[in-house]
N, C-alpha and C positions, 0 to 999 in steps of 0.2 A: 300133904310134903313140910319136911318143918328144915331149917336151916340149919344148920351146923354150928355157926355162926353165933354163940350165942354173944358177946358181946355188941355186936350190933341192934341187939331185938331191943322192941316197944313193949310198953306194960301198957294196956285198955285202966286208962282212972275211972272216963265214963261216957254214954254213948248218949248223942243225940241225937233221935230221931227224925228227921225235918219231915220230908215224904214221901207215901207210898201209893205206889201206880198198879196199875195192869201189869210192866214188865218189869219197873228197876223201882230201887227206896234207893231211897239218901239217911248220908246217918253221918254226924261230925263226931270223933273222935277221941278226945284230949288224950291224950300219952305222955307218960314218963321219957324222955328220950336218955341211951344212953349216957351220959352227958352229966346228969338225974335234973336236967330242965324239963318241961312243958311243951308240948306241941298240940296243932291240932291236923287232924289226917279224916279230908270230906273221903267218904267213901259208896260208892255205887254195889248196890248191891243186886246181882242177879242171879238166876232160879238154875243159867247156864243152858249149852244150845248141842249141835247137831250138827252135825254138815258132811253131807252127804260127796266124793269124790266119784263118779258113775261118767264110761265108759261106755259107750254102744256103736258095734260097728268102725271104731277106731272113730271118733267123735264124744268127744268134751258135750256133758247134760250142764248148761247152764240157762236160766233163769235170769230175764230182762223185765224188773222190778223199780218203778218209781221208791227212791228215796228222799226224804221225804228234811232229813238231817242234811244232807248232802243238796236236795236242791237238785237233783237230777235222775236219772234217769242210773241204778248200775248193776253191770252182769255179776252173776253172780252161782256156785255150786246152791243146789239145794241147800236148804237150811230152814231152821228152827228153833226155839227157844223150847226148851222143858217144860214141863207141866209138873206139876206137883210130886212129888215121889214117880215117876216115870222112870224105865229103867232105858237110857240115852242107846240103845240096840234097835230098844222097837221106836224108840222117837225117830229116831235115821231111816227105819224101816217106811214110817206111818209119813214124813218129810219127803219122802222122793219118791212114794207114790201119791201125794197129796197134791206138789206143785211140778212133776212131769209124769205120770200117769203109769212109772215104768214100774217095776217088783222087780226085784232080785232072791238067783237063791243061796245067796251065800252074799255076808257082810261081814268085816270084818276092822277090830281099830287097829288107826292104821298110828296114829297118840292126838293126847289131850294137851288142851294148850289154854293158859291166858289172852286176853287181849289185850290189856292193858294194867295191871297190879303197881301201875304205881297211885290209882284209884277208882280198881275196877275191882269185882273177884270173878267175874265172869270169865267161867271155861267154860271153851268148844273141843266136843268132840268129835274130829272125822273121826267117818270111819271110806272103803272103799268096798264101793257093792259091786258085786260080779253076775255075773250071768242074766243079763234082765229079760224082761222080760216086758213091749211097749203096753201100757190099758190110756186111760182117759183120765187127764189131772181132777181131779175137786178141791180148788184151795177154800181157802176159808173166805168166809163170804168178804169180808175186806183187801182181800188179796186180791192184785190185782197183776196179772203178769203174762207176759211173751218164755214160749219154750224156746233154746239156741241151742245148737250143735253147734258145734265148733269142733273145726282138724284143732293140731297141734299145733300147726304155724300157723291157723288163725289165734288160737288162744292167745300165739304171743304176739300179735298182731294188736290185739285189743288192748291187751296188759301195755304195750308200748304207746297207743294212745289214746292213754286213760283211762279205758271202759272197762275195763277190769283193774279195778285198782282197793279193794278191802284186801287185808289178810288172810282169811279163811280161802279166797280164791286161790289167787297168786302163792299162795303155798299149797295146794290141791295140784295146781299144772307143775309147780320146779317137780311135786311127787310122780306126776305121770311123767315126765321128764324123764325124771329117774329109773323109773317103770321100762322105758321106751329104753334106754339106753342099754337095762341089764337082760331088756330082750333080746334087742342087735347082737348083744358079744355075746350071749349062749349060742346064736345062731351061726356066728363066725366060726364056730368052735367045732 
């Protein structure tokens, strides 16, 4: 994606690599600003991720997982980072099955979005999983989670209570709400 407003463009002069970890890396870019001065930009590089909106028998599949960065558990839709060169569609299928045990016969991209474009390049590809079949989860060896199935009303309550507070899951709940409203409207006709 490119911006059509070139007068706001910043040009990279140099990049200093600060840290490279298992999930992210950090760099500091020196940039020429539109007014001719120089600035610094701290940038978190991320390989990208997938997330899955999966509803089975009218209930949203969530995972309850401790998040060290928050210091608490968070209810989230199944999600995970992309491996090097991995196709996002296949990653979504893999994450759904690993975290919940469910398989799907249909998987479609709903939207791709950046999580924090002010300092990170992480993009999340949000998929809709349909025609679900239950199975046994097989989370990563360092991943401890519980599967929660929530009605739409319960998901709204979890948001109100702050148990669901991450952007990808909130977005998924709102997309689910739109789909429910469209389904109800088409039945009224």
